Backbone as XML, in Angstrom:
<?xml version="1.0"?>
<chain id="A" units="angstrom">
  <residue number="1" name="LEU">
    <atom name="N" x="18.699" y="1.678" z="7.413"/>
    <atom name="CA" x="17.873" y="1.561" z="6.685"/>
    <atom name="C" x="17.943" y="-0.492" z="6.565"/>
  </residue>
  <residue number="2" name="ARG">
    <atom name="N" x="18.723" y="-0.827" z="6.475"/>
    <atom name="CA" x="19.061" y="-2.169" z="6.524"/>
    <atom name="C" x="18.893" y="-2.546" z="8.273"/>
  </residue>
  <residue number="3" name="LYS">
    <atom name="N" x="19.471" y="-1.615" z="8.994"/>
    <atom name="CA" x="18.996" y="-2.116" z="10.594"/>
    <atom name="C" x="17.614" y="-1.828" z="10.692"/>
  </residue>
  <residue number="4" name="ALA">
    <atom name="N" x="16.619" y="-1.283" z="9.945"/>
    <atom name="CA" x="15.231" y="-1.476" z="10.254"/>
    <atom name="C" x="14.673" y="-2.534" z="9.524"/>
  </residue>
  <residue number="5" name="GLY">
    <atom name="N" x="15.355" y="-2.886" z="8.418"/>
    <atom name="CA" x="14.760" y="-4.284" z="7.976"/>
    <atom name="C" x="14.776" y="-3.968" z="6.377"/>
  </residue>
  <residue number="6" name="ALA">
    <atom name="N" x="15.120" y="-2.529" z="5.992"/>
    <atom name="CA" x="14.735" y="-3.011" z="4.540"/>
    <atom name="C" x="16.080" y="-4.079" z="3.539"/>
  </residue>
  <residue number="7" name="ARG">
    <atom name="N" x="15.526" y="-4.349" z="2.231"/>
    <atom name="CA" x="16.157" y="-5.243" z="1.450"/>
    <atom name="C" x="15.831" y="-4.805" z="0.100"/>
  </residue>
  <residue number="8" name="ASN">
    <atom name="N" x="16.526" y="-5.350" z="-0.649"/>
    <atom name="CA" x="15.854" y="-5.040" z="-2.331"/>
    <atom name="C" x="15.195" y="-3.622" z="-2.125"/>
  </residue>
  <residue number="9" name="TYR">
    <atom name="N" x="15.946" y="-2.606" z="-2.080"/>
    <atom name="CA" x="15.577" y="-1.165" z="-1.894"/>
    <atom name="C" x="16.480" y="-0.263" z="-3.115"/>
  </residue>
  <residue number="10" name="SER">
    <atom name="N" x="15.110" y="0.464" z="-4.037"/>
    <atom name="CA" x="15.313" y="0.769" z="-5.308"/>
    <atom name="C" x="14.490" y="2.084" z="-5.091"/>
  </residue>
  <residue number="11" name="ILE">
    <atom name="N" x="15.198" y="3.229" z="-5.788"/>
    <atom name="CA" x="14.619" y="4.330" z="-6.368"/>
    <atom name="C" x="14.640" y="4.674" z="-7.738"/>
  </residue>
  <residue number="12" name="PHE">
    <atom name="N" x="13.713" y="5.253" z="-8.176"/>
    <atom name="CA" x="13.536" y="5.223" z="-9.802"/>
    <atom name="C" x="12.959" y="6.577" z="-10.002"/>
  </residue>
  <residue number="13" name="PHE">
    <atom name="N" x="13.788" y="7.244" z="-11.215"/>
    <atom name="CA" x="13.083" y="8.319" z="-12.121"/>
    <atom name="C" x="11.894" y="7.909" z="-12.807"/>
  </residue>
  <residue number="14" name="ASP">
    <atom name="N" x="10.917" y="9.129" z="-12.771"/>
    <atom name="CA" x="9.779" y="8.908" z="-13.778"/>
    <atom name="C" x="10.677" y="9.362" z="-15.544"/>
  </residue>
  <residue number="15" name="GLN">
    <atom name="N" x="9.924" y="9.357" z="-16.330"/>
    <atom name="CA" x="10.844" y="8.996" z="-17.635"/>
    <atom name="C" x="10.923" y="11.363" z="-17.452"/>
  </residue>
  <residue number="16" name="ASN">
    <atom name="N" x="10.948" y="11.842" z="-17.226"/>
    <atom name="CA" x="10.875" y="13.149" z="-17.265"/>
    <atom name="C" x="12.064" y="13.508" z="-16.465"/>
  </residue>
  <residue number="17" name="ARG">
    <atom name="N" x="12.156" y="12.726" z="-15.712"/>
    <atom name="CA" x="12.782" y="13.157" z="-14.238"/>
    <atom name="C" x="12.462" y="13.800" z="-13.171"/>
  </residue>
  <residue number="18" name="GLU">
    <atom name="N" x="11.309" y="13.899" z="-13.098"/>
    <atom name="CA" x="10.363" y="15.154" z="-12.077"/>
    <atom name="C" x="10.038" y="14.284" z="-11.222"/>
  </residue>
  <residue number="19" name="ARG">
    <atom name="N" x="9.850" y="12.831" z="-10.955"/>
    <atom name="CA" x="9.511" y="12.356" z="-9.691"/>
    <atom name="C" x="10.217" y="11.272" z="-9.654"/>
  </residue>
  <residue number="20" name="LEU">
    <atom name="N" x="10.412" y="10.982" z="-8.113"/>
    <atom name="CA" x="11.081" y="10.172" z="-7.741"/>
    <atom name="C" x="10.113" y="8.915" z="-7.428"/>
  </residue>
  <residue number="21" name="PHE">
    <atom name="N" x="10.231" y="7.278" z="-7.676"/>
    <atom name="CA" x="9.604" y="6.479" z="-6.870"/>
    <atom name="C" x="10.447" y="5.186" z="-6.295"/>
  </residue>
  <residue number="22" name="ALA">
    <atom name="N" x="9.737" y="4.869" z="-5.130"/>
    <atom name="CA" x="10.735" y="4.007" z="-4.175"/>
    <atom name="C" x="10.103" y="3.004" z="-4.200"/>
  </residue>
  <residue number="23" name="TYR">
    <atom name="N" x="10.900" y="1.753" z="-4.183"/>
    <atom name="CA" x="10.474" y="0.350" z="-3.890"/>
    <atom name="C" x="11.525" y="-0.231" z="-2.850"/>
  </residue>
  <residue number="24" name="LEU">
    <atom name="N" x="10.967" y="-1.089" z="-1.614"/>
    <atom name="CA" x="11.548" y="-2.028" z="-0.980"/>
    <atom name="C" x="11.116" y="-2.965" z="-0.513"/>
  </residue>
  <residue number="25" name="GLU">
    <atom name="N" x="11.545" y="-3.592" z="-0.009"/>
    <atom name="CA" x="11.192" y="-5.067" z="0.487"/>
    <atom name="C" x="11.436" y="-5.005" z="2.141"/>
  </residue>
  <residue number="26" name="ALA">
    <atom name="N" x="10.779" y="-5.164" z="3.193"/>
    <atom name="CA" x="10.534" y="-5.116" z="4.503"/>
    <atom name="C" x="10.727" y="-6.517" z="5.105"/>
  </residue>
  <residue number="27" name="GLU">
    <atom name="N" x="11.822" y="-6.626" z="5.823"/>
    <atom name="CA" x="11.803" y="-7.632" z="6.981"/>
    <atom name="C" x="11.641" y="-7.459" z="8.227"/>
  </residue>
  <residue number="28" name="PRO">
    <atom name="N" x="10.839" y="-8.271" z="8.938"/>
    <atom name="CA" x="10.192" y="-9.294" z="8.537"/>
    <atom name="C" x="8.764" y="-8.852" z="7.953"/>
  </residue>
  <residue number="29" name="ASP">
    <atom name="N" x="8.430" y="-7.807" z="8.433"/>
    <atom name="CA" x="7.028" y="-6.932" z="7.692"/>
    <atom name="C" x="7.351" y="-5.872" z="7.521"/>
  </residue>
  <residue number="30" name="VAL">
    <atom name="N" x="6.257" y="-5.183" z="6.934"/>
    <atom name="CA" x="6.120" y="-3.512" z="6.699"/>
    <atom name="C" x="6.248" y="-3.200" z="8.067"/>
  </residue>
  <residue number="31" name="ALA">
    <atom name="N" x="4.967" y="-3.454" z="8.585"/>
    <atom name="CA" x="4.850" y="-2.627" z="9.762"/>
    <atom name="C" x="5.920" y="-2.923" z="10.895"/>
  </residue>
  <residue number="32" name="THR">
    <atom name="N" x="6.886" y="-3.908" z="10.707"/>
    <atom name="CA" x="7.865" y="-3.972" z="11.859"/>
    <atom name="C" x="8.804" y="-3.083" z="11.458"/>
  </residue>
  <residue number="33" name="TYR">
    <atom name="N" x="9.277" y="-2.818" z="10.111"/>
    <atom name="CA" x="10.203" y="-1.577" z="9.450"/>
    <atom name="C" x="9.764" y="-0.465" z="9.432"/>
  </residue>
  <residue number="34" name="GLN">
    <atom name="N" x="8.254" y="0.040" z="9.492"/>
    <atom name="CA" x="7.868" y="1.076" z="9.686"/>
    <atom name="C" x="8.122" y="1.421" z="11.280"/>
  </residue>
  <residue number="35" name="ALA">
    <atom name="N" x="7.783" y="0.503" z="12.405"/>
    <atom name="CA" x="7.737" y="1.213" z="13.469"/>
    <atom name="C" x="9.455" y="1.497" z="13.702"/>
  </residue>
  <residue number="36" name="ARG">
    <atom name="N" x="10.103" y="0.780" z="13.300"/>
    <atom name="CA" x="12.052" y="0.502" z="13.707"/>
    <atom name="C" x="12.322" y="1.989" z="12.750"/>
  </residue>
  <residue number="37" name="ILE">
    <atom name="N" x="11.869" y="1.912" z="11.592"/>
    <atom name="CA" x="12.552" y="3.280" z="11.157"/>
    <atom name="C" x="11.767" y="4.877" z="11.706"/>
  </residue>
  <residue number="38" name="ASN">
    <atom name="N" x="10.938" y="4.789" z="12.263"/>
    <atom name="CA" x="10.177" y="5.608" z="12.834"/>
    <atom name="C" x="10.818" y="6.318" z="14.024"/>
  </residue>
  <residue number="39" name="GLU">
    <atom name="N" x="11.601" y="5.159" z="14.589"/>
    <atom name="CA" x="12.411" y="5.635" z="15.944"/>
    <atom name="C" x="13.590" y="6.012" z="15.824"/>
  </residue>
  <residue number="40" name="ASP">
    <atom name="N" x="14.037" y="5.678" z="14.311"/>
    <atom name="CA" x="15.476" y="6.358" z="13.994"/>
    <atom name="C" x="15.823" y="7.411" z="14.233"/>
  </residue>
  <residue number="41" name="PRO">
    <atom name="N" x="16.443" y="8.128" z="14.761"/>
    <atom name="CA" x="16.660" y="9.711" z="14.791"/>
    <atom name="C" x="17.353" y="9.986" z="13.444"/>
  </residue>
  <residue number="42" name="VAL">
    <atom name="N" x="18.330" y="9.420" z="12.607"/>
    <atom name="CA" x="18.822" y="9.586" z="11.612"/>
    <atom name="C" x="17.664" y="10.178" z="10.852"/>
  </residue>
  <residue number="43" name="ASN">
    <atom name="N" x="16.875" y="8.745" z="10.515"/>
    <atom name="CA" x="15.460" y="8.966" z="9.902"/>
    <atom name="C" x="14.608" y="10.135" z="10.066"/>
  </residue>
  <residue number="44" name="ALA">
    <atom name="N" x="14.517" y="10.374" z="11.367"/>
    <atom name="CA" x="13.968" y="11.719" z="11.355"/>
    <atom name="C" x="14.248" y="13.079" z="10.971"/>
  </residue>
  <residue number="45" name="ARG">
    <atom name="N" x="16.161" y="13.111" z="11.018"/>
    <atom name="CA" x="16.560" y="14.002" z="10.658"/>
    <atom name="C" x="15.809" y="14.244" z="9.110"/>
  </residue>
  <residue number="46" name="TRP">
    <atom name="N" x="16.585" y="13.252" z="8.669"/>
    <atom name="CA" x="16.256" y="13.090" z="6.890"/>
    <atom name="C" x="14.833" y="13.769" z="6.466"/>
  </residue>
  <residue number="47" name="GLN">
    <atom name="N" x="13.646" y="12.917" z="7.488"/>
    <atom name="CA" x="12.344" y="13.620" z="6.792"/>
    <atom name="C" x="12.366" y="15.029" z="7.413"/>
  </residue>
  <residue number="48" name="GLU">
    <atom name="N" x="12.821" y="15.338" z="8.128"/>
    <atom name="CA" x="12.697" y="16.893" z="8.245"/>
    <atom name="C" x="13.187" y="17.868" z="7.207"/>
  </residue>
  <residue number="49" name="TYR">
    <atom name="N" x="14.600" y="17.385" z="6.590"/>
    <atom name="CA" x="15.216" y="17.884" z="5.721"/>
    <atom name="C" x="14.974" y="17.929" z="4.400"/>
  </residue>
  <residue number="50" name="MET">
    <atom name="N" x="13.804" y="16.547" z="4.151"/>
    <atom name="CA" x="12.912" y="16.687" z="2.790"/>
    <atom name="C" x="11.889" y="17.089" z="3.093"/>
  </residue>
  <residue number="51" name="SER">
    <atom name="N" x="11.112" y="17.338" z="4.271"/>
    <atom name="CA" x="9.639" y="17.247" z="4.296"/>
    <atom name="C" x="9.071" y="18.341" z="3.166"/>
  </residue>
  <residue number="52" name="ASP">
    <atom name="N" x="10.055" y="19.503" z="2.778"/>
    <atom name="CA" x="9.253" y="19.934" z="1.622"/>
    <atom name="C" x="9.030" y="19.487" z="0.435"/>
  </residue>
  <residue number="53" name="LEU">
    <atom name="N" x="9.922" y="18.410" z="-0.101"/>
    <atom name="CA" x="9.806" y="17.634" z="-0.911"/>
    <atom name="C" x="8.729" y="16.447" z="-1.345"/>
  </residue>
  <residue number="54" name="LEU">
    <atom name="N" x="9.016" y="15.533" z="0.153"/>
    <atom name="CA" x="7.954" y="14.427" z="-0.109"/>
    <atom name="C" x="6.691" y="14.538" z="0.211"/>
  </residue>
  <residue number="55" name="VAL">
    <atom name="N" x="6.179" y="13.995" z="-0.456"/>
    <atom name="CA" x="4.729" y="13.572" z="-0.490"/>
    <atom name="C" x="4.514" y="12.471" z="0.393"/>
  </residue>
  <residue number="56" name="ILE">
    <atom name="N" x="4.365" y="12.581" z="1.702"/>
    <atom name="CA" x="3.830" y="11.563" z="2.740"/>
    <atom name="C" x="2.586" y="11.236" z="3.282"/>
  </residue>
  <residue number="57" name="GLY">
    <atom name="N" x="2.243" y="9.942" z="3.038"/>
    <atom name="CA" x="0.891" y="9.723" z="3.386"/>
    <atom name="C" x="0.622" y="9.190" z="5.154"/>
  </residue>
  <residue number="58" name="GLU">
    <atom name="N" x="-0.472" y="8.457" z="5.408"/>
    <atom name="CA" x="-0.936" y="7.890" z="6.769"/>
    <atom name="C" x="0.071" y="6.996" z="7.320"/>
  </residue>
  <residue number="59" name="GLY">
    <atom name="N" x="0.805" y="7.261" z="8.114"/>
    <atom name="CA" x="1.906" y="6.191" z="8.601"/>
    <atom name="C" x="3.357" y="6.361" z="8.163"/>
  </residue>
  <residue number="60" name="GLY">
    <atom name="N" x="3.359" y="7.228" z="7.537"/>
    <atom name="CA" x="4.691" y="7.639" z="7.709"/>
    <atom name="C" x="5.335" y="7.452" z="5.893"/>
  </residue>
  <residue number="61" name="LEU">
    <atom name="N" x="4.709" y="6.635" z="5.360"/>
    <atom name="CA" x="4.963" y="6.183" z="4.193"/>
    <atom name="C" x="4.349" y="6.781" z="2.816"/>
  </residue>
  <residue number="62" name="PRO">
    <atom name="N" x="5.114" y="7.002" z="1.913"/>
    <atom name="CA" x="4.387" y="7.956" z="0.549"/>
    <atom name="C" x="3.427" y="7.120" z="0.142"/>
  </residue>
  <residue number="63" name="ARG">
    <atom name="N" x="2.473" y="7.888" z="-0.066"/>
    <atom name="CA" x="1.167" y="7.432" z="-1.039"/>
    <atom name="C" x="1.623" y="6.875" z="-2.213"/>
  </residue>
  <residue number="64" name="LEU">
    <atom name="N" x="1.203" y="5.521" z="-2.788"/>
    <atom name="CA" x="1.259" y="5.019" z="-3.951"/>
    <atom name="C" x="0.186" y="4.234" z="-4.253"/>
  </residue>
  <residue number="65" name="GLU">
    <atom name="N" x="-0.571" y="4.337" z="-5.297"/>
    <atom name="CA" x="-1.158" y="3.453" z="-5.550"/>
    <atom name="C" x="-0.959" y="2.468" z="-6.663"/>
  </residue>
  <residue number="66" name="GLN">
    <atom name="N" x="-1.378" y="1.092" z="-6.524"/>
    <atom name="CA" x="-0.180" y="0.170" z="-7.216"/>
    <atom name="C" x="-1.135" y="0.112" z="-8.820"/>
  </residue>
  <residue number="67" name="ALA">
    <atom name="N" x="-0.321" y="0.264" z="-10.003"/>
    <atom name="CA" x="-1.280" y="0.047" z="-10.898"/>
    <atom name="C" x="-0.968" y="-1.164" z="-11.396"/>
  </residue>
  <residue number="68" name="PHE">
    <atom name="N" x="-0.257" y="-2.307" z="-11.181"/>
    <atom name="CA" x="0.070" y="-3.430" z="-12.006"/>
    <atom name="C" x="0.861" y="-4.481" z="-10.689"/>
  </residue>
  <residue number="69" name="HIS">
    <atom name="N" x="0.440" y="-5.733" z="-10.872"/>
    <atom name="CA" x="1.437" y="-6.687" z="-10.012"/>
    <atom name="C" x="1.110" y="-7.949" z="-10.648"/>
  </residue>
  <residue number="70" name="LEU">
    <atom name="N" x="2.223" y="-8.492" z="-10.787"/>
    <atom name="CA" x="1.749" y="-10.118" z="-11.392"/>
    <atom name="C" x="2.843" y="-10.991" z="-10.237"/>
  </residue>
  <residue number="71" name="ASP">
    <atom name="N" x="2.142" y="-11.996" z="-10.044"/>
    <atom name="CA" x="2.760" y="-13.142" z="-9.255"/>
    <atom name="C" x="3.351" y="-14.157" z="-9.988"/>
  </residue>
</chain>
């Protein structure tokens, strides 16, 4: 994850501990991080292992809709 550019990465449970939500900052940007992580064989094995549990959207990242942001 770090080699691909992930920083400030956290995973959160929802209140009922039924769903997980992840947050990360990518360096230098999300597109570069995504390209790097998609080329990693360890990530490929992890994605295969977790495929029954993870909801993956287009581009390989989970689909989340932003509900709120404050700068």
